[in-house]
C-alpha positions, 0 to 999 in steps of 0.5 A: 862936434858940429862940423862935418868933414869928408875926406877922400883917399884911396888907401888910409892904411899904415903901409901907404906913405900918403895914406898913413898921413891921412890916417894920422890926420883923421885921428886928430880931427876926430877930437873935434869933428865928425868925419866921413871917409871914402876909401878903398881900404882903411885900417882905422879902428871904429870911432863914434865920430867916424863913418867909413864908406868902402869905395870899390876899385880895380886893383890892377893895372896901376892906371886902372886902379887910379881911374876906377877910384876916380869914378867910384869915389865920385859916385860915392861922394855924390850919393853921400851928398844926396843923402846928407847934404854937402859936408862943411869941408871936403878934402881929397888927396892929390886929384882924387876928387876934383872940386875938394876944398882942400887938396893934400898933395904928396907929389907933383906929377906935372913937375916930375914929367917935366924933369926927373921922368926923362932920367927914369931907367924904366923901359919897354911896356912898363915905361909906357904904363907909368907914363900914362899913369903920371899923365892921368894923375897930372891931368887930375892934379891940375884940375883939382889944384885950380878949384881948391881953396887950400893946398897942403904939402909936406915940404918946403921944396914941394910947395915951391915946385907946385907954386912954380908949376901952378902959379895960382896956388902961390897964395893958398899953399901951406906946409905941414910936415908928414908925421913920423912916430919917433918913439916907435922907431927908436931902437930899444936898448934890448934889441939884439943888433948883432944877432940881427946882423948875423941873421943877414949874414953880415960880419960884425966889423962890416958897415951895413947900409940900408935902402927901402922903398915900396917899389920903383927902384929905378927912381929911388936909385937902387941901381946907382947904389949897386954901381957905387958898391961895385966902384968901391976899392976891393978892401972897402967893398969887402966890408960893406953890405946892403940890405934892400927892403921892399919891392915886387918879386919881378923888380927884386929879381931884375936888380939882383941880376944887376948886382950879379952883373956888377959883381957885388951880388954877395953884398946885397940882402933882398928881404922883400916887403916887411910889415915891420921895417924897424929891425932892418934899420936898427941893424944898419949903420947908414940909410942910403937913398939916391932917389931922383925925385921925392916930396918928403920920403917918409922912409928916410925920416923913419930911418932918421928916427931910428937913429941912422945918418941919411945919405941922399941925393941933393935937392930931394924935398923934405930930405934936404931940409932934414940933412941941411938943418941938422948935419945928420947926413950927406947930400950927394950928386945923383951919380954912381961916382958921387955915391961911391965917394960918399960911401968912402967917407962913411967907411972912413968914419968910426962907429961912434962918429956914425952913432953921433950923426944918427943921434942928430938925425933922431933929434932933427926928426922931432919936428915931425912928431905926430902930435905936432902934425895933428895940431897943425891940421886941427888949426888949419881946419879951424881957420877954414871953417871960420872963413866958410862961416863968413864967405865961400872959400872955394871948392865945388865938389 
């Protein structure tokens, strides 16, 4: 265990979509390397080969959180380098440390601003705030990708997108699918599914859809899904319910009002942030996610691991691969009409047919097993360290 690696990520915690991946990666690397982790928050347990250094940030607003982390992470890195010398390999998520050898990219801000951003439903001051945040991150992303020796992404679609936006990354981009704890999300035989549905006020014969996101409900497509429910013929609408997991209070209230105006408020169950999303997935029949832009969507893969068929917008990176490779769901156009037609197809299916599709989804997501993920990262680090011993490999942090 002679190699010293340094990893920068803002939130290495289970609840963070990107940070949870870094968390699993670090667990795998600790078997062979000494790891220094610079992060604002971390819930990894202590380990003799792990050094954690807390990096302070300004939590709100979101743009200031990213800017402050850029500054404080850079200072923490320079202090560590002054005290211990340069690590054998330096890795950072997105553009959080320009000059890192490895950039672990979960998004392409430049591509998002060029395309899906125009269709975003966010308005007013929030739109300006999010635009500034994406612009800042696109600027950092471009600088980091240019100087990195290797760019790791979670899906083939994001790899293609980054190569198109940044042609110099064509030869140095590789795909490692995000980890999904399939066994953790498997529904146990003793789970009281009917009791969970009753607790949500869902009749036994109804079809329960689920939707989950930390926030940004506009981009994730909750408005389209509400409009699709409103467009269902009355007999079908009366037996269709939707549980919405996640979201801030203000955002939840905005979409509650949207549902009220559409006349389907009684069909929705907003449960807010949950430490454990599994019971809501296990109680559901289908996971619906008509997002405008994704690079992997951990929650959609978690839903598949929970045994749910997935309905998602065509062309979503990672999810498209999951659906097309296994027949474990439906790809629909991103419109309320197309989602409505997809829901009608679901409602025509028998429960056993949905369960069979869900089982195919659960098998398909096995490719994202955590051990496969950890092995892929260890092999990548091994190759890069071997190259570093023979010649410089880039990265100037």
